[in-house]
C-alpha positions in Angstrom: 111.2 88.8 9.7 109.9 88.6 6.2 107.8 91.3 4.7 104.0 90.7 4.8 102.4 89.6 1.6 100.4 92.2 -0.2 96.6 91.8 0.1 94.6 90.4 -2.9 92.8 93.4 -4.6 89.6 91.4 -5.1 89.4 90.4 -1.5 90.0 94.0 -0.6 87.1 95.0 -2.8 84.7 92.5 -1.2 85.6 93.8 2.3 85.0 97.3 1.1 81.6 96.4 -0.4 80.4 94.8 2.9 81.5 98.0 4.7 79.9 100.2 2.0 76.7 98.6 0.4 76.8 101.3 -2.3 79.8 99.5 -3.8 77.8 96.2 -4.4 77.7 95.6 -8.2 74.0 94.3 -8.5 71.4 97.0 -7.9 68.9 94.5 -6.5 71.3 93.2 -3.9 72.4 96.8 -3.1 68.7 97.8 -2.6 68.1 94.8 -0.3 71.2 95.7 1.8 70.2 99.3 2.1 66.4 98.8 2.7 65.6 96.0 5.1 61.8 96.1 4.4 62.5 95.6 0.7 64.6 92.5 1.6 61.8 91.1 3.7 59.4 91.7 0.7 61.7 89.9 -1.7 62.2 87.0 0.6 58.4 86.6 1.2 57.8 86.8 -2.5 60.4 84.1 -3.1 58.8 81.9 -0.5 55.4 82.4 -2.1 56.8 81.4 -5.5 58.3 78.3 -4.0 54.9 77.5 -2.3 53.1 78.0 -5.5 55.5 75.7 -7.3 55.0 73.0 -4.7 51.3 73.6 -3.8 49.5 74.4 -7.1 50.6 71.7 -9.5 48.4 68.5 -9.4 51.2 66.1 -9.0 49.9 63.7 -6.3 47.7 60.8 -7.4 45.0 60.2 -4.8 43.3 57.2 -6.4 44.4 53.6 -5.6 47.1 52.0 -7.7 45.7 50.8 -11.1 42.5 52.8 -10.7 41.1 54.5 -13.8 40.5 57.4 -14.2 43.4 58.7 -12.1 42.6 61.6 -9.9 45.6 64.0 -9.4 45.5 66.7 -6.7 47.7 69.5 -5.5 48.8 70.3 -2.0 46.4 73.2 -2.1 43.5 70.8 -3.0 44.3 68.7 0.1 44.3 71.8 2.3 41.0 72.9 0.9 39.5 69.5 1.5 40.4 69.7 5.2 39.1 73.2 5.5 35.8 72.4 3.7 35.4 69.2 5.8 35.6 71.2 9.0 33.1 73.7 7.7 30.7 70.9 6.6 30.9 69.2 10.1 30.1 72.6 11.7 27.1 73.0 9.4 25.9 69.5 10.4 26.3 70.3 14.1 24.1 73.4 13.5 21.5 71.3 11.6 22.1 73.1 8.4 22.0 70.0 6.2 21.6 71.7 2.8 24.6 73.8 3.5 26.5 70.8 4.7 25.7 68.9 1.5 27.0 71.8 -0.7 30.2 72.1 1.4 30.8 68.3 1.2 30.3 68.5 -2.5 32.9 71.3 -2.7 35.3 69.0 -0.8 34.7 66.2 -3.3 35.2 68.6 -6.2 38.7 69.4 -4.8 39.6 65.7 -4.4 37.2 63.2 -5.9 39.2 60.3 -4.4 38.9 61.5 -0.8 37.0 58.6 0.9 35.9 60.6 4.0 34.7 63.5 1.9 32.6 61.2 -0.3 31.2 59.4 2.8 30.5 62.8 4.4 28.4 63.8 1.4 26.4 60.6 1.5 25.8 60.9 5.2 24.7 64.5 4.8 22.1 63.4 2.2 21.0 60.7 4.6 20.6 63.1 7.4 18.1 65.4 5.6 15.1 65.5 7.9 12.7 64.8 5.0 13.7 62.8 2.0 14.4 65.2 -0.8 14.1 63.5 -4.2 16.5 66.0 -5.8 19.3 64.8 -3.6 18.7 61.1 -4.3 20.7 61.1 -7.5 23.7 62.8 -5.7 23.7 60.3 -2.9 23.5 57.3 -5.2 26.1 58.6 -7.6 28.6 59.2 -4.7 27.9 55.7 -3.3 28.6 54.0 -6.6 31.8 56.1 -6.9 32.7 55.0 -3.3 32.3 51.4 -4.2 34.7 51.9 -7.1 37.2 53.7 -4.9 37.0 51.8 -1.7 35.4 48.5 -2.5 32.3 46.8 -1.1 33.3 46.9 2.5 30.9 46.9 5.5 30.9 50.7 5.9 30.0 51.4 2.3 27.4 48.6 2.2 25.8 50.0 5.4 25.6 53.4 3.8 23.9 51.9 0.7 21.4 50.1 2.9 20.6 53.3 4.8 20.0 55.3 1.6 18.0 52.5 0.0 15.9 52.4 3.2 15.4 56.2 3.3 14.3 56.4 -0.4 12.6 53.0 -0.6 15.0 51.6 -3.2 14.2 48.0 -2.5 15.4 46.5 -5.8 18.7 48.3 -5.6 19.1 47.3 -2.0 18.7 43.6 -2.8 20.8 43.6 -6.0 23.7 45.3 -4.2 23.6 43.9 -0.7 22.5 40.3 -1.2 25.7 39.1 -2.8 27.6 40.4 0.3 25.2 39.4 3.0 27.8 37.5 4.9 29.8 40.6 5.7 26.9 43.0 6.3 26.5 44.9 9.5 23.3 44.2 11.5 21.8 47.5 10.3 22.4 46.6 6.6 21.0 43.1 7.1 17.9 44.7 8.7 17.4 47.0 5.7 17.9 44.0 3.3 15.3 41.8 4.9 12.7 44.6 4.9 13.4 45.2 1.2 12.9 41.5 0.5 9.4 41.7 2.0 8.4 45.0 0.4 9.5 43.8 -3.0 7.5 40.6 -2.7 10.4 38.2 -2.4 9.0 36.1 0.4 11.3 33.1 -0.1 14.3 35.4 0.3 12.7 36.9 3.4 12.4 33.5 5.0 15.9 32.6 4.1 17.3 35.8 5.5 15.3 35.4 8.7 16.5 31.9 9.3 20.1 33.2 9.2 19.6 35.5 12.3 16.2 34.6 13.9 17.1 35.7 17.4 18.6 39.0 16.4 15.7 39.8 14.0 13.0 38.7 16.5 14.3 41.1 19.1 13.7 44.0 16.7 10.1 45.4 17.3 9.8 46.6 13.7 11.0 43.4 12.1 8.6 41.5 14.4 5.7 43.1 12.5 7.1 42.1 9.1 7.6 38.5 10.4 4.1 38.3 11.6 2.7 39.2 8.2 5.1 36.8 6.5 4.2 34.0 8.8 0.5 34.7 8.2 0.8 34.4 4.4 4.0 32.7 3.3 5.5 30.9 6.3 5.2 27.2 7.3 1.6 26.0 7.5 2.0 25.2 11.2 2.7 28.8 12.0 0.0 30.5 9.9 -2.6 30.8 12.7 -0.1 32.2 15.1 1.2 34.7 12.5 -2.4 35.9 11.8 -3.0 36.4 15.5 0.2 38.4 16.0 -0.6 40.5 13.0 -4.1 41.3 14.3 -2.5 42.4 17.6 -0.1 44.7 15.8 -3.0 46.2 13.7 -4.9 47.0 16.9 -2.0 48.3 18.9 -1.6 52.1 18.4 2.2 52.0 18.5 2.5 49.5 15.7 -0.8 50.0 13.8 0.8 52.3 11.1 3.6 49.9 10.2 1.2 46.9 10.5 -1.2 48.4 7.9 1.7 49.1 5.6 2.9 45.5 5.8 -0.6 44.2 5.6 -1.1 45.6 2.1 1.3 43.0 0.7 -0.6 40.2 2.4 -4.0 41.5 1.2 -2.6 41.8 -2.4 -1.3 38.2 -2.3 -4.8 37.0 -1.3 -6.4 39.3 -3.9 -8.5 40.7 -1.0 -9.4 44.1 -2.5 -11.6 45.1 0.4 -9.1 44.4 3.1 -6.4 46.2 1.0 -8.7 49.2 0.7 -9.3 49.4 4.5 -5.6 49.4 5.2 -4.9 52.0 2.5 -7.7 54.2 3.9 -6.1 53.9 7.4 -2.8 55.2 5.9 -4.4 58.0 3.9 -6.2 59.3 7.0 -2.8 59.6 8.7 -1.0 60.9 5.6 1.3 57.9 5.6 0.3 56.6 2.1 2.6 56.5 -0.9 2.1 56.4 -4.6 3.2 52.7 -4.6 0.5 51.9 -2.1 -2.1 53.3 -4.4 -0.5 51.6 -7.4 -0.8 48.3 -5.5 -4.5 48.9 -5.1 -5.0 49.7 -8.8 -3.1 46.5 -9.7 -5.3 44.5 -7.4 -8.4 46.0 -8.9 -7.2 45.2 -12.5 -6.5 41.6 -11.4 -10.0 41.2 -10.0 -11.7 42.6 -13.1 -12.3 46.2 -11.8 -10.1 48.1 -14.3 -12.7 50.9 -14.7 -12.7 51.5 -10.9 -8.9 51.5 -10.9 -8.7 54.1 -13.7 -11.1 56.3 -11.8 -9.0 56.1 -8.7 -5.8 56.7 -10.6 -7.1 60.0 -12.0 -7.7 61.3 -8.5 -4.3 60.6 -7.0 -1.8 63.4 -7.2 1.0 62.0 -4.9 4.5 62.4 -6.1 6.7 59.4 -6.9 9.6 59.0 -4.4 12.0 57.1 -6.7 12.7 56.7 -10.4 11.7 53.1 -10.3 8.3 54.1 -8.7 7.8 56.8 -11.4 8.3 54.3 -14.2 6.1 51.7 -12.5 3.2 54.2 -12.0 3.5 55.5 -15.6 3.4 52.0 -17.0 0.4 51.2 -14.9 -1.4 54.3 -16.1 -0.7 53.1 -19.7 -2.2 49.7 -18.9 -5.3 51.6 -17.6 -5.6 53.5 -20.9 -4.4 56.8 -19.4 -1.6 57.3 -21.8 -1.7 61.1 -21.8 -1.7 61.1 -18.0 1.3 58.7 -18.0 3.3 61.0 -20.3 2.4 64.1 -18.2 3.5 62.3 -15.0 6.9 61.5 -16.6 7.3 65.1 -17.9 6.6 66.6 -14.4 9.2 64.4 -12.8 11.8 64.1 -15.5 14.0 66.9 -14.2 13.9 65.5 -10.7 14.9 62.0 -11.7 17.1 62.9 -14.7 20.1 61.2 -13.1 18.4 57.8 -13.8 18.9 56.8 -17.4 15.9 54.4 -17.4 13.6 57.3 -16.8 14.7 58.8 -20.1 14.2 55.4 -21.8 10.7 54.9 -20.4 9.8 58.5 -21.4 11.1 57.8 -25.0 9.1 54.6 -25.3 5.9 56.3 -24.2 6.3 59.2 -26.6 7.1 56.7 -29.4 4.0 54.5 -28.6 1.9 57.7 -28.7 3.4 58.8 -32.1 4.5 62.1 -30.6 7.7 62.3 -32.8 8.3 66.0 -32.4 8.4 65.6 -28.6 10.7 62.6 -29.0 13.2 64.7 -30.9 13.1 67.4 -28.2 13.6 64.7 -25.5 16.8 63.6 -27.3 18.1 67.2 -27.2 17.2 67.5 -23.5 19.0 64.3 -22.8 22.2 65.5 -24.5 22.0 68.8 -22.6 21.6 67.1 -19.2 24.9 67.3 -17.3 24.8 63.7 -16.2 23.4 62.0 -19.2 25.7 63.8 -21.7 28.5 61.9 -19.9 26.7 58.6 -19.8 24.5 58.2 -22.9 24.8 61.2 -25.3 24.6 58.8 -28.2 21.1 57.8 -27.1 20.0 61.4 -27.3 21.3 61.6 -30.9 19.4 58.3 -31.6 16.1 59.7 -30.3 16.5 62.8 -32.5 17.1 60.7 -35.6 14.5 58.2 -34.8 11.9 60.9 -34.2 12.8 62.6 -37.5 12.5 59.3 -39.5 9.2 58.3 -37.9 7.7 61.8 -38.4 8.5 61.7 -42.1 7.1 58.2 -42.4 3.9 59.2 -40.7 3.4 62.1 -43.0 4.1 59.9 -46.1 4.9 61.1 -49.6 8.7 60.6 -49.5 10.4 58.0 -51.7 12.2 55.2 -49.9 15.6 56.3 -51.2 15.1 59.8 -49.9 13.7 58.5 -46.6 16.9 56.5 -45.9 18.8 59.9 -45.8 16.5 61.2 -43.0 18.2 60.9 -39.6 21.6 59.9 -41.1 23.4 62.9 -39.6 22.0 62.1 -36.1 22.8 58.4 -36.4 26.4 59.1 -37.4 26.7 61.5 -34.4 25.3 58.6 -32.3 28.2 56.4 -33.5 30.7 59.1 -32.6 29.2 59.6 -29.2 29.0 57.4 -26.1 26.3 55.0 -24.8 27.5 53.5 -21.5 24.5 51.2 -21.0 24.9 48.2 -23.4 21.2 47.3 -23.2 20.3 50.8 -24.5 22.9 50.4 -27.3 21.5 47.0 -28.2 17.9 48.3 -28.3 19.0 51.2 -30.6 20.7 48.8 -32.9 17.6 46.6 -33.2 15.4 49.6 -33.9 17.9 50.9 -36.5 17.6 47.6 -38.3 13.8 48.0 -38.4 14.2 51.6 -39.6 16.2 50.5 -42.6 19.7 51.6 -41.4 21.5 48.2 -41.1 24.9 49.8 -41.7 24.6 51.9 -38.5 23.1 49.0 -36.6 26.0 46.8 -37.7 28.5 49.3 -36.4 26.7 49.3 -33.0 26.5 45.5 -32.9 30.2 45.0 -33.7 31.2 46.9 -30.6 29.0 44.8 -28.3 30.7 41.3 -28.5 32.4 41.7 -25.2 29.0 42.2 -23.5 26.7 40.0 -25.5 29.0 37.5 -27.1 27.5 34.6 -25.1 24.0 35.3 -26.4 22.6 33.7 -29.5 20.2 36.6 -30.2 23.2 38.9 -30.4 24.9 36.8 -33.1 21.6 36.4 -34.9 21.1 40.1 -35.0 24.7 40.8 -36.2 24.2 38.1 -38.9 21.0 39.8 -40.0 22.8 43.2 -40.2 25.6 41.6 -42.2 23.0 40.1 -44.6 21.4 43.5 -45.0 24.7 45.1 -45.8 25.7 42.3 -48.2 28.6 41.0 -46.1 27.7 37.3 -46.3 31.0 36.2 -44.9 30.3 38.0 -41.7 26.7 36.6 -41.9 28.2 33.1 -41.9 30.6 33.7 -39.0 27.8 35.3 -36.9 25.3 32.5 -37.5 28.0 29.9 -36.8 28.4 31.3 -33.4 24.7 31.7 -32.8 24.3 28.0 -33.9 26.9 26.9 -31.4 24.9 28.5 -28.6 21.4 27.6 -29.8 21.5 24.8 -32.3 17.8 24.1 -32.3 16.6 27.7 -33.1 14.8 27.5 -36.4 15.7 31.0 -37.6 19.3 30.5 -36.8 19.3 27.2 -38.7 17.7 28.9 -41.6 20.1 31.8 -41.8 23.2 29.6 -41.3 22.0 27.5 -44.3 21.2 30.6 -46.3 24.8 31.9 -45.8 26.3 28.6 -46.9 24.1 28.6 -50.0 25.0 32.2 -51.0 28.7 31.5 -50.5 28.3 28.0 -52.1 30.2 26.4 -49.3 29.8 23.1 -47.4 27.0 21.7 -49.6 26.4 18.5 -47.6 25.9 20.5 -44.4 23.6 22.9 -46.2 21.4 20.0 -47.2 21.4 18.6 -43.6 20.4 22.0 -42.1 17.7 22.8 -44.6 16.2 19.3 -44.3 16.0 19.7 -40.5 14.2 23.0 -41.1 11.7 21.6 -43.6 11.0 18.5 -41.4 10.1 20.8 -38.5 7.8 23.0 -40.6 6.9 21.6 -44.0 4.7 24.6 -44.8 7.5 27.1 -44.5 8.1 28.3 -48.1 11.5 29.9 -47.4 12.8 26.7 -45.8 11.6 24.6 -48.8 13.3 26.9 -51.3 16.5 26.8 -49.3 16.4 23.0 -49.3 15.9 23.0 -53.1 18.9 25.3 -53.5 21.0 23.0 -51.2 20.0 19.9 -53.3 21.1 21.8 -56.5 24.4 22.8 -54.9 25.0 19.1 -54.1 24.1 18.4 -57.8 21.1 16.3 -56.8 19.1 17.7 -59.6 16.6 14.9 -59.8 15.4 15.5 -56.2 15.4 19.2 -56.8 13.2 18.8 -59.8 10.6 16.8 -57.9 10.5 19.6 -55.2 10.2 22.3 -57.9 7.3 20.7 -59.7 4.8 21.6 -56.9 5.9 25.2 -56.6 4.4 27.9 -58.8 6.7 31.0 -58.9 4.0 33.1 -60.6 1.9 32.9 -57.3 4.8 34.0 -55.1 6.6 37.1 -54.1 9.3 38.5 -56.3 12.2 37.3 -54.0 10.9 33.7 -53.7 10.2 33.6 -57.5 13.7 34.8 -58.3 15.3 32.0 -56.1 13.2 29.4 -57.8 14.3 30.6 -61.2 17.9 30.7 -60.0 17.6 27.0 -58.9 16.1 26.1 -62.3 18.9 28.0 -64.1 21.6 26.1 -62.1 19.9 22.8 -62.9 20.2 23.6 -66.6 23.9 24.6 -66.1 24.6 21.3 -64.3 22.8 19.1 -66.8 24.3 21.0 -69.8 20.9 22.2 -71.0 21.8 25.7 -72.2 18.4 26.3 -73.6 16.7 25.7 -70.3 19.2 27.9 -68.5 18.7 30.6 -71.1 15.0 30.5 -70.6 15.3 31.0 -66.8 17.9 33.7 -67.0 15.6 36.7 -67.9 13.3 35.8 -65.0 16.0 36.2 -62.4 15.7 39.7 -60.8 19.3 40.5 -59.8 18.2 43.2 -57.3 17.3 40.3 -55.0 20.6 38.6 -55.2 23.6 39.3 -52.9 27.0 40.0 -54.4 28.3 36.4 -54.0 25.2 35.1 -55.9 25.4 37.8 -58.5 29.1 37.1 -59.2 28.4 33.4 -59.7 25.5 34.2 -62.0 27.5 36.6 -64.1 30.3 34.1 -64.5 27.9 31.4 -65.7 26.0 33.6 -68.1 29.3 34.8 -69.6 30.4 31.2 -70.0 27.1 30.3 -71.7 27.2 33.5 -73.8 23.9 34.8 -72.5 25.2 38.3 -71.8 24.0 40.6 -68.9 
């Protein structure tokens, strides 16, 4: 038998180390082998590290494919959403609605793209026993986010109908639900038809009723609405029956409250102030009146020549508006009644509550501006930029209000030269350009006001970013062309007015500005004559149109006709701009006819400050050719 092979020394060492842990080379491993509790601690720590690596990074996209902005979440976020959702449902079961709202909001904060968490937050807002105006913004904001995430499906539309019903948002209800009425649930259709009546859209009410007459007629509440509609707006053959049904509803205790609310609309349509007042008094006695009901009464009194009485009643009412739309409506009505200070005070008291609604800020700014309260307007701009929601939506509008208030305050005080005045507000307006204005209508309004303030360069920058939104509107191109003229970019002026002309070829101002651009650039002479002739034919007394036509005749070298037109004009009786253009036309006639003396006589009378660069370049070229100097 052969001798056994000797054992490998390394293998022998391994066996020895297993039998004796003290011989393991690495101290950590030796410690783990000696102390079992230490091994358990190390393993648990390792597992926690792995869990952290897997659970903490936000690596999962929870928004739909192609959705912007993307929402990324971690595994821990998902677990927290589940936990918070359970806690929120428990709070709802206990009737703790405010706690439920805050908990649902926490779930949404962990995963903004979680559909059920978003719906849970909206449902909790809806479930509040009494409508809380402070929660209205949160509910609406989440609904619009839901529409982006999940589309306009029946569930989301029903939620919108419910929240619009709870907070009396009839205009929003109609604008959002009506385009999707074929897929609405019965509850959503019910809220839509009531919104149509309350907003005074009686033709729409009739059309909606005719789509589901049997289902709506079976609803006791909608039966009251239909009776009032039939009494005032339905087919003639059914008016008497509608009036009879409405009288029964007014007398029946179970339906009287709703019947009187619905009757207000009917009384207003008939301008029956006494009948309106009786129904309003019924509601006041039962604490069922709203500020909109009183506003309807004031409006009716104004229409019937009793404005003084309306103003007296308006001073006594101290009800709180339920919605931002109602707040703006009441404030505007107070302005009509001459109660401007009361209107501003109403807006100020409710600004914080409805700060989520951008139009409340816009209405407040307009009222302060109309009252000449420029210091308060600047403060409003600062408040807007500090508001958590508005600084995401329209911070640029806040900068605009600060700059606008500063300019107008200086103008009101007077004493500052025009050159220095143009510098006022420049910092704020530049910050406005660097900031964001999500609402294009607000941006457009800012641009128009900046033109009027004497900041056409800033206005132009705003206008140039609005083509996608307003490119189909002639007034947009007209405004851009005007800003281009004011900044001496006549090529852009021509382009803008060409587009405006394509949209609205009969608008006199557009025709005039298109012709003026052609004349300043000295292009398309025949077309310039045709455009200016159309303008003069429409309004022979328009001096600017007549001067442009003369310039067009000269550009076409029709100097004889131009002379005839010039003979009846006296530049010494006109403004400096008009006089300069007449002298410019006479100068060019002298150039064309080779009469250097006549041209030289007109040259000193031309004020170059009124000429745009294209005109000034041509004039300089001709004067150098004639040796007239500068």
